[in-house]
ZAMARGU-4260 file (C-alpha; in steps of 0.2 Angstrom, whole numbers, plus 5000, padded with zeros to 4 digits):
<rodrens>
0) 5040/4905/5063 | 5052/4920/5059 | 5050/4939/5064 | 5064/4947/5052 | 5063/4964/5058
5) 5066/4969/5075 | 5074/4985/5083 | 5086/4986/5097 | 5091/5005/5097 | 5079/5009/5112
10) 5089/5000/5125 | 5108/4998/5130 | 5118/4985/5120 | 5118/4972/5132 | 5112/4953/5134
15) 5099/4956/5146 | 5090/4968/5134 | 5091/4955/5120 | 5086/4942/5131 | 5069/4952/5135
20) 5065/4950/5117 | 5070/4934/5117 | 5058/4931/5131 | 5044/4937/5121 | 5048/4928/5106
25) 5046/4911/5114 | 5030/4916/5122 | 5024/4920/5104 | 5031/4904/5097 | 5044/4914/5086
30) 5061/4903/5083 | 5070/4914/5074 | 5074/4935/5076 | 5082/4945/5063 | 5087/4960/5074
35) 5093/4975/5065 | 5096/4993/5067 | 5091/5010/5056 | 5108/5017/5047 | 5101/5035/5053
40) 5109/5030/5072 | 5124/5028/5064 | 5139/5042/5059 | 5147/5033/5045 | 5128/5033/5035
45) 5125/5053/5037 | 5128/5054/5019 | 5112/5044/5016 | 5101/5058/5024 | 5109/5073/5014
50) 5093/5075/5003 | 5079/5071/5016 | 5087/5083/5029 | 5088/5097/5016 | 5071/5095/5010
55) 5063/5106/5023 | 5067/5114/5041 | 5057/5100/5050 | 5066/5086/5042 | 5084/5096/5046
60) 5080/5098/5064 | 5074/5078/5065 | 5088/5072/5058 | 5101/5085/5066 | 5093/5077/5083
65) 5098/5061/5076 | 5117/5065/5071 | 5118/5072/5090 | 5113/5056/5097 | 5123/5045/5081
70) 5135/5031/5087 | 5149/5023/5079 | 5145/5008/5069 | 5159/4999/5078 | 5146/4999/5094
75) 5133/4989/5085 | 5148/4978/5078 | 5155/4974/5092 | 5139/4971/5101 | 5136/4957/5086
80) 5152/4949/5092 | 5148/4949/5109 | 5129/4940/5106 | 5138/4928/5097 | 5147/4920/5110
85) 5130/4918/5119 | 5117/4904/5117 | 5099/4910/5117 | 5083/4899/5115 | 5080/4906/5097
90) 5091/4908/5082 | 5097/4925/5079 | 5103/4935/5063 | 5110/4953/5064 | 5110/4966/5050
95) 5105/4983/5046 | 5091/4992/5040 | 5095/5006/5026 | 5087/5020/5021 | 5088/5018/5002
100) 5087/5033/4989 | 5095/5028/4973 | 5107/5043/4974 | 5117/5034/4987 | 5120/5017/4980
105) 5138/5018/4982 | 5139/5023/5000 | 5125/5010/5004 | 5139/4998/4996 | 5153/5004/5007
110) 5142/5004/5022 | 5137/4985/5016 | 5158/4982/5016 | 5159/4987/5034 | 5156/4971/5040
115) 5150/4954/5035 | 5132/4957/5042 | 5119/4943/5040 | 5108/4953/5030 | 5105/4971/5021
120) 5087/4975/5022 | 5081/4990/5010 | 5068/5001/5014 | 5060/5015/5008 | 5055/5031/5019
125) 5060/5046/5008 | 5050/5048/4990 | 5064/5062/4984 | 5068/5068/4998 | 5050/5070/5008
130) 5049/5059/5023 | 5032/5052/5022 | 5030/5043/5037 | 5031/5057/5049 | 5015/5064/5058
135) 5019/5081/5055 | 5017/5079/5036 | 5007/5066/5035 | 5000/5062/5017 | 4984/5072/5013
140) 4973/5071/4998 | 4972/5088/4997 | 4990/5091/4995 | 4997/5075/4987 | 4990/5065/4972
145) 4990/5046/4977 | 4992/5039/4960 | 5008/5051/4957 | 5016/5045/4972 | 5012/5028/4971
150) 5020/5029/4954 | 5036/5036/4961 | 5037/5027/4975 | 5036/5010/4965 | 5050/5016/4954
155) 5061/5019/4969 | 5057/5002/4975 | 5061/4994/4957 | 5077/5004/4959 | 5081/4997/4976
160) 5077/4978/4971 | 5087/4980/4954 | 5104/4986/4962 | 5109/4971/4969 | 5114/4979/4987
165) 5099/4971/4998 | 5095/4953/5005 | 5078/4959/5006 | 5065/4974/5005 | 5056/4980/5021
170) 5037/4985/5023 | 5034/4987/5005 | 5017/4995/5008 | 5023/5009/5021 | 5016/5022/5010
175) 5000/5018/5015 | 5005/5023/5035 | 4991/5037/5036 | 4978/5030/5023 | 4987/5032/5007
180) 4982/5016/4999 | 4985/5011/4982 | 4970/5017/4970 | 4974/5008/4955 | 4977/4991/4948
185) 4997/4988/4950 | 4999/4970/4947 | 5009/4973/4933 | 5020/4983/4943 | 5020/4968/4958
190) 5025/4955/4945 | 5041/4965/4939 | 5045/4968/4956 | 5043/4949/4960 | 5052/4944/4945
195) 5069/4957/4949 | 5067/4950/4968 | 5067/4931/4963 | 5081/4935/4951 | 5092/4943/4965
200) 5087/4930/4979 | 5080/4944/4990 | 5064/4941/5001 | 5050/4953/5005 | 5041/4956/5020
205) 5025/4954/5025 | 5025/4968/5040 | 5013/4971/5053 | 5023/4986/5057 | 5010/4999/5051
210) 4997/4991/5062 | 5008/4990/5077 | 5013/5007/5074 | 5002/5018/5065 | 4985/5008/5069
215) 4982/5002/5050 | 4968/4991/5047 | 4976/4982/5033 | 4989/4969/5039 | 5003/4965/5029
220) 5004/4969/5008 | 4988/4971/4999 | 4982/4956/4992 | 4986/4959/4974 | 5004/4963/4979
225) 5006/4946/4990 | 4997/4936/4977 | 5011/4942/4963 | 5023/4939/4977 | 5018/4921/4980
230) 5015/4918/4960 | 5034/4924/4957 | 5040/4912/4969 | 5048/4926/4981 | 5052/4922/4999
235) 5039/4931/5010 | 5046/4931/5028 | 5034/4938/5042 | 5041/4955/5051 | 5034/4965/5065
240) 5045/4980/5064 | 5046/4979/5084 | 5056/4993/5094 | 5052/4984/5110 | 5051/4968/5116
245) 5032/4968/5120 | 5029/4971/5100 | 5042/4954/5096 | 5031/4943/5084 | 5015/4952/5086
250) 5003/4948/5072 | 5015/4936/5066 | 5004/4918/5067 | 4990/4930/5059 | 5000/4934/5043
255) 5008/4917/5042 | 4988/4912/5041 | 4987/4924/5026 | 5001/4918/5018 | 4997/4901/5018
260) 4980/4904/5011 | 4986/4915/4999 | 4999/4900/4992 | 4982/4887/4992 | 4978/4899/4978
265) 4990/4900/4967 | 4989/4917/4960 | 4986/4915/4942 | 4974/4930/4940 | 4989/4940/4943
270) 4993/4937/4926 | 4978/4943/4920 | 4984/4962/4924
</rodrens>
């Protein structure tokens, strides 16, 4: 089993810190880990946060604190090279989680050329500058129209997939982190995304991150999205979005069971959309 989304940033860049993640992976029968870091912790990635940091005072202050602690990307790159000289009991890959906004595709391309990462995964944390996953400004149906949000969210997601800069799409259900679940039938949208993912040889995450970090009662993609990804022959990788060793592999077995059940049903109903 694979955990395709694990962060190291809460600890020092040491072999001992990585070994803690590996130990938990072994306990949960994970044989491959994709380590990655958020672009917001690196100085070279500052431009990706121009719109979000100017959106309101709260977001400006949030990013300013991140910027004050930001490290050069070379620290992470040097650490990757160090880890490649060690042997671990599970396979390791190394990449970046890039906060995607359509305005910054050129910047993202330049970041991707800085080092031959094993993968770059694109994620959506902002909708036109609004950082929707922050508790201080969580979604509320009194303030936001869920249908309008999802329309824009999936437009940005389609741009992310179409731009050809990424190996994968991270936690595609992240907008629902505070209960903003899709209210309409989006099968046509999901099939269009699946086609583009397949054409660009990209994987999509079946992520337990919202369950781990937000207590979301719905594990992974909604059934319609998952069914359309499987029907479109998109590679689906399980991912915990772990930020501490104890979370590596959490709910990966359960998500694999969900994927297997979906694969047994070939998703033909998607094409009735």
